[in-house]
N, C-alpha and C positions, 0 to 999 in steps of 0.2 A: 357977184360973189367971187372972191379971190381964193385960190388954193393955198394951202400953208406951204412954206418953203421946206421941202424935204432934202435939201443938199447935205445937211448935217446927218440926217438919218442914213443916207446912202453911203457916206464916208464911214460911218460907224458899222454899217452892214459889211462894207468891203473889208474893213479891219477884222471883223468877227470871221468872215469867210477865209481870210488869209490866215488867221490863227488855227482854225480848224484844218485848213489844208496842210499847214506846217505840222500840226499835231499828227495828222494821219501819215504824213511822209515820214516823220520820225518814228512812228509806230511801225510802218513798213520796214525801214532800215533796221530797227531793233529786232523785229521777227526774223529778218535775214541773218543777222549777227548771232541771234539765239539758236536758230536752225543750224548754222554752220558749227558753233561750239558744241551743240548737243549731238549732232551727227559724228563729229570728230571724237567725242567722248564714248560713242557706242560702236564705231567701226573704224578700222584702219584702211579700208578700201576707199581710194581717192575717188573712184567712179561713184560710189554711193554718196559720198559727201557732196560732190559736185551736183548730182541729181537731186539731192534733198534741197539744196540751196536754190537751184533753178526752179524747182517746184513751187517754192514760195515767192521767188521773184516773178514768175509768170502769173500765177494764180492767186497770190496774195493770201488772204485769210483762208479760203478754201484749200490752197496749197499746203498751209500750215497744218489744217485739219487732216489732210490726207497724209502728211509726214508723221503726224502723232499716231495715226493708225498703223502705218507701215513701218515705224522705226522699230529696231531691236528692243526687247523688253528690258535688258539690263546693260548697264554701262560696262566698259571694259574693266574698270576698277572693281565693280561688283562681281564680274565674272572671274577676275583673278583672285578676289577674296574667297569666293565660293570653292574655286579649284584648290586654293591653298588649305581651306578648312577640310576639304575631301582628302587631300594628301596627308594632312595631320592625323585624320581619323584613321586612314589606312596604315599609317606608320605606327600608331598606337596599337592597332589590332596585330600588326606584325610583330611588335615588340612584346606583346602580351605572351607569357609562357603558359602553355596548355598541355596536358597529357596527350600524347598521340593516340591513345587508345580510347580513354573515356572523356576527354576534352574538358576535364575540370582544371581550374587554375592551379598552377604549381609554381614554386620558387625555383629560381635557376640553380640553386645549390641543393635541391632534392636529389637523393640517389634513387629512391623509390617512390612512386606515386602513392599518397596516402589513401586514395580512394580505391583504386583497382589493383594495387600492388605491382604494377608494371615496373621493371628495372629501367631506370632512365639514364643514370651515369654509373661510373664504377670509380673506385679509388686507386690511386697509383700504388703499386706494391712497395715502392721505395720511400716516397715523400708524402704519402697519404693525401695528396690533392685530388680534387674531383676532376675526372676526365670523361670525355666522350666515349660511348661504347665502341665506336668504330676505330678509335685510336689504338695502335699497337706499340706506340712509343710515347712516353711522357714528355710533353713539350717544356715542362718546368725543370725536370732534373735529367732528362735524356735517357732514362732507364727503359729497357724494353720491358713490355708488359707480359705477363704469363710465365716469366722464368724466375726461378727462386734467387733471392738476393743474398750475397755472402754476409754472414754475421746475423742473420735473422732466422728465426724458427718459423717455419710455415706450418700452420695448423691445418689439418685436413678438416673439412666440414663434417658435422656428425651424420651418421647414416640416417636414412629417412626412418621415420617411425614405422614399427612393424604393423602390419595389417592384421586385422581380426579375421579369422576364417569365415567365409561366407557359408550360409546354409544352402544346401542344394534344395531346390523346389521339388515338392512331391508330385510325381507324375500323375496325371488325371487319367482315368480310363478312357479309351477312345470309344467312339460310338459304335464301332464295329465289333467290339468285344462283347459277347453275350454276358449278361448279368446273371448272377446265380439268384434264382427265385427261392426265397425261404419257404420251407414247407409249412402248409397251413395246419393249424392245430385241429386234430381229429377229436371228435366227441368220444368220450369214454363209452364203453359198451354197456355199461350199466345205466347209462343216462339215455333217455330218449326224449 
């Protein structure tokens, strides 16, 4: 009995093993390139990038799994977008006008807070533009504030409304003062 000729089978097996080997080598190179690109997008530190690539070169697939566990959670672009969004929110909060007393939203041209009646701004005596309370000179017309302007009549504010007289409380007797005991009714002499 003669054995079949297996030379064609061995050459096919060698080709198949060579294809698998080439595929695994290409996969290893692809893992190294992907790790390098990913580590570069997540960190600017050269040492971290080199260590990540070396981990994949030396340990292959287990090294890639270790890198995936240890790598930073977000990329530099995601971190930049998050910080940019935070700065935009902070700027929006800073630009939002609120009353310093009651913290209700106000418009920048309000003179008085409509909620708590706090004086927020004042008008220029000369040009009637809205000014900051701390300013003593109008930046628009150059007029000093608080001084009468020639040619204009300054009206004095009306006096405050008169207060109604308050009633004085009635003093209560102190516990030390003896109370007068009313006399008890006595029976008439004719009645028994």
